[in-house]
C-alpha positions as CSV (number, residue, x, y, z in Angstrom):
1,M,-66.5,-11.6,98.9
2,S,-62.8,-10.7,98.3
3,L,-61.4,-9.6,95.0
4,R,-59.4,-12.7,94.6
5,K,-62.4,-14.9,95.2
6,S,-64.4,-12.9,92.6
7,I,-61.6,-13.4,90.0
8,E,-61.3,-17.1,90.8
9,G,-65.1,-17.4,90.2
10,L,-64.9,-16.2,86.6
11,G,-65.1,-18.6,83.7
12,P,-62.2,-19.3,81.4
13,Y,-62.9,-16.7,78.7
14,P,-63.8,-13.8,81.2
15,S,-60.5,-14.7,82.9
16,L,-58.7,-14.4,79.6
17,F,-60.3,-11.1,79.0
18,L,-59.5,-9.8,82.5
19,L,-55.8,-10.8,81.9
20,A,-55.8,-9.2,78.4
21,L,-56.9,-5.8,79.6
22,P,-53.9,-4.8,81.6
23,A,-51.5,-6.6,79.3
24,A,-53.0,-4.8,76.3
25,T,-52.6,-1.5,78.1
26,V,-49.1,-1.9,79.4
27,E,-47.4,-3.2,76.3
28,P,-48.2,-0.1,74.1
29,L,-47.2,2.2,76.9
30,K,-43.8,0.6,76.8
31,L,-43.5,1.7,73.2
32,V,-44.7,5.2,74.1
33,A,-42.1,5.4,76.8
34,V,-39.4,4.5,74.3
35,A,-40.7,7.2,71.9
36,V,-40.7,9.7,74.8
37,A,-37.1,8.9,75.6
38,G,-36.3,9.1,71.9
39,E,-37.6,12.7,71.9
40,G,-34.9,13.6,74.4
41,H,-37.0,13.2,77.6
42,W,-34.7,10.5,79.1
43,I,-35.8,10.8,82.7
44,T,-39.5,10.7,81.8
45,G,-39.1,7.9,79.3
46,T,-37.0,5.8,81.7
47,A,-39.5,6.4,84.6
48,M,-42.4,5.3,82.3
49,I,-40.5,2.2,81.3
50,V,-39.8,1.3,84.9
51,A,-43.4,1.9,85.9
52,C,-44.7,-0.3,83.0
53,Y,-42.4,-3.1,83.9
54,A,-43.2,-2.8,87.6
55,F,-46.9,-2.9,86.7
56,S,-46.4,-6.0,84.5
57,L,-44.5,-7.8,87.2
58,L,-46.7,-6.8,90.1
59,V,-50.2,-6.9,88.6
60,V,-50.2,-8.9,85.3
61,E,-48.0,-11.7,86.7
62,R,-50.1,-11.9,89.9
63,L,-53.3,-11.9,87.9
64,F,-52.0,-14.6,85.6
65,V,-51.2,-16.8,88.7
66,I,-54.8,-16.5,89.8
67,V,-56.5,-17.1,86.5
68,K,-54.0,-19.7,85.1
69,P,-56.1,-22.8,86.2
70,K,-59.1,-21.4,84.4
71,L,-57.1,-20.6,81.3
72,L,-55.7,-24.1,81.1
73,T,-59.3,-25.4,80.7
74,I,-59.3,-23.7,77.3
75,P,-58.0,-26.3,74.9
76,W,-56.0,-24.0,72.6
77,F,-54.5,-22.1,75.5
78,A,-53.5,-25.3,77.2
79,K,-51.8,-26.6,74.0
80,I,-49.9,-23.3,73.6
81,W,-48.9,-23.2,77.3
82,K,-47.7,-26.8,77.1
83,A,-45.6,-26.0,74.0
84,L,-44.1,-23.0,75.7
85,V,-43.2,-24.9,78.9
86,F,-41.6,-27.6,76.7
87,V,-39.5,-25.1,74.8
88,R,-38.5,-23.4,78.1
89,T,-37.5,-26.7,79.7
90,R,-35.5,-27.7,76.7
91,M,-33.7,-24.3,76.6
92,I,-32.9,-24.5,80.3
93,G,-31.7,-28.1,79.9
94,T,-29.5,-27.1,76.9
95,F,-28.0,-24.2,78.8
96,R,-27.3,-26.3,81.9
97,G,-25.9,-29.1,79.8
98,S,-23.5,-26.8,78.0
99,R,-22.4,-25.2,81.3
100,T,-21.7,-28.7,82.7
101,E,-19.7,-29.7,79.6
102,N,-17.7,-26.5,79.8
103,A,-17.0,-27.0,83.5
104,I,-15.8,-30.6,82.9
105,R,-13.7,-29.5,79.9
106,D,-12.1,-26.6,81.9
107,T,-11.1,-28.7,84.9
108,P,-7.3,-29.4,85.2
109,S,-7.8,-33.2,85.4
110,A,-9.9,-33.2,82.2
111,S,-7.3,-31.3,80.1
112,K,-4.5,-33.9,80.7
Protein backbone atom coordinates (compact mmCIF):
# COMPACT_ATOMS: atom_id res chain seq x y z
CA MET A 1 0.00 0.00 0.00
CA SER A 2 1.37 3.41 -0.93
CA LEU A 3 1.94 6.22 1.55
CA ARG A 4 -0.72 8.36 -0.12
CA LYS A 5 -3.30 5.55 0.17
CA SER A 6 -2.38 5.09 3.83
CA ILE A 7 -2.87 8.80 4.50
CA GLU A 8 -6.16 8.85 2.58
CA GLY A 9 -7.35 5.92 4.72
CA LEU A 10 -7.03 7.90 7.95
CA GLY A 11 -10.07 9.32 9.70
CA PRO A 12 -10.73 13.05 10.05
CA TYR A 13 -9.04 13.63 13.40
CA PRO A 14 -5.95 11.49 12.70
CA SER A 15 -5.65 13.44 9.42
CA LEU A 16 -5.80 16.70 11.37
CA PHE A 17 -3.13 15.42 13.76
CA LEU A 18 -0.94 14.30 10.86
CA LEU A 19 -1.21 17.77 9.30
CA ALA A 20 -0.59 19.51 12.61
CA LEU A 21 2.70 17.70 13.29
CA PRO A 22 4.82 19.21 10.50
CA ALA A 23 3.03 22.56 10.72
CA ALA A 24 3.68 22.75 14.47
CA THR A 25 7.33 21.93 13.85
CA VAL A 26 7.99 24.31 10.98
CA GLU A 27 6.35 27.45 12.39
CA PRO A 28 8.53 27.66 15.55
CA LEU A 29 11.60 26.93 13.43
CA LYS A 30 10.85 30.06 11.41
CA LEU A 31 11.03 32.09 14.62
CA VAL A 32 14.28 30.37 15.57
CA ALA A 33 15.67 31.26 12.13
CA VAL A 34 14.81 34.92 12.69
CA ALA A 35 16.54 34.79 16.08
CA VAL A 36 19.62 33.19 14.51
CA ALA A 37 19.72 35.91 11.87
CA GLY A 38 19.24 38.53 14.60
CA GLU A 39 22.34 37.23 16.37
CA GLY A 40 24.39 38.14 13.32
CA HIS A 41 24.34 34.78 11.55
CA TRP A 42 22.62 36.13 8.44
CA ILE A 43 23.51 33.33 6.06
CA THR A 44 22.51 30.57 8.48
CA GLY A 45 19.29 32.37 9.45
CA THR A 46 18.37 33.03 5.84
CA ALA A 47 19.09 29.42 4.87
CA MET A 48 16.91 28.21 7.75
CA ILE A 49 14.03 30.48 6.73
CA VAL A 50 14.28 29.36 3.09
CA ALA A 51 14.34 25.71 4.18
CA CYS A 52 11.32 26.18 6.46
CA TYR A 53 9.28 27.89 3.75
CA ALA A 54 10.30 25.24 1.22
CA PHE A 55 9.24 22.50 3.64
CA SER A 56 5.92 24.30 4.23
CA LEU A 57 5.25 24.63 0.54
CA LEU A 58 6.38 21.19 -0.50
CA VAL A 59 5.27 18.98 2.37
CA VAL A 60 2.58 20.71 4.43
CA GLU A 61 0.72 22.03 1.38
CA ARG A 62 0.81 18.64 -0.35
CA LEU A 63 -0.30 16.90 2.81
CA PHE A 64 -3.17 19.39 3.19
CA VAL A 65 -4.35 18.63 -0.36
CA ILE A 66 -4.45 14.92 0.49
CA VAL A 67 -6.27 15.24 3.85
CA LYS A 68 -8.57 18.18 3.01
CA PRO A 69 -11.60 16.00 2.06
CA LYS A 70 -11.39 14.25 5.44
CA LEU A 71 -10.92 17.53 7.30
CA LEU A 72 -14.02 18.99 5.68
CA THR A 73 -16.07 16.23 7.35
CA ILE A 74 -15.31 17.85 10.73
CA PRO A 75 -18.12 20.39 11.21
CA TRP A 76 -16.09 23.10 12.94
CA PHE A 77 -13.26 22.78 10.43
CA ALA A 78 -15.67 22.96 7.49
CA LYS A 79 -17.26 26.09 8.96
CA ILE A 80 -13.89 27.81 9.44
CA TRP A 81 -12.74 26.75 5.95
CA LYS A 82 -15.93 28.08 4.37
CA ALA A 83 -15.48 31.42 6.18
CA LEU A 84 -11.84 31.69 5.07
CA VAL A 85 -12.74 30.93 1.45
CA PHE A 86 -15.54 33.52 1.60
CA VAL A 87 -13.17 36.21 2.95
CA ARG A 88 -10.52 35.31 0.37
CA THR A 89 -13.07 35.49 -2.45
CA ARG A 90 -14.34 38.86 -1.26
CA MET A 91 -10.81 40.25 -0.96
CA ILE A 92 -9.91 39.07 -4.46
CA GLY A 93 -13.16 40.51 -5.82
CA THR A 94 -12.51 43.83 -4.09
CA PHE A 95 -8.97 43.97 -5.43
CA ARG A 96 -10.04 43.11 -8.96
CA GLY A 97 -12.91 45.58 -8.78
CA SER A 98 -10.63 48.42 -7.68
CA ARG A 99 -8.14 47.57 -10.44
CA THR A 100 -10.93 47.64 -13.03
CA GLU A 101 -12.25 50.96 -11.72
CA ASN A 102 -8.74 52.46 -11.81
CA ALA A 103 -8.17 51.20 -15.35
CA ILE A 104 -11.46 52.72 -16.53
CA ARG A 105 -10.75 56.01 -14.75
CA ASP A 106 -7.22 56.20 -16.19
CA THR A 107 -8.20 55.62 -19.83
CA PRO A 108 -8.06 58.74 -22.05
CA SER A 109 -11.70 58.43 -23.14
CA ALA A 110 -12.93 58.32 -19.55
CA SER A 111 -11.10 61.49 -18.51
CA LYS A 112 -12.82 63.73 -21.11
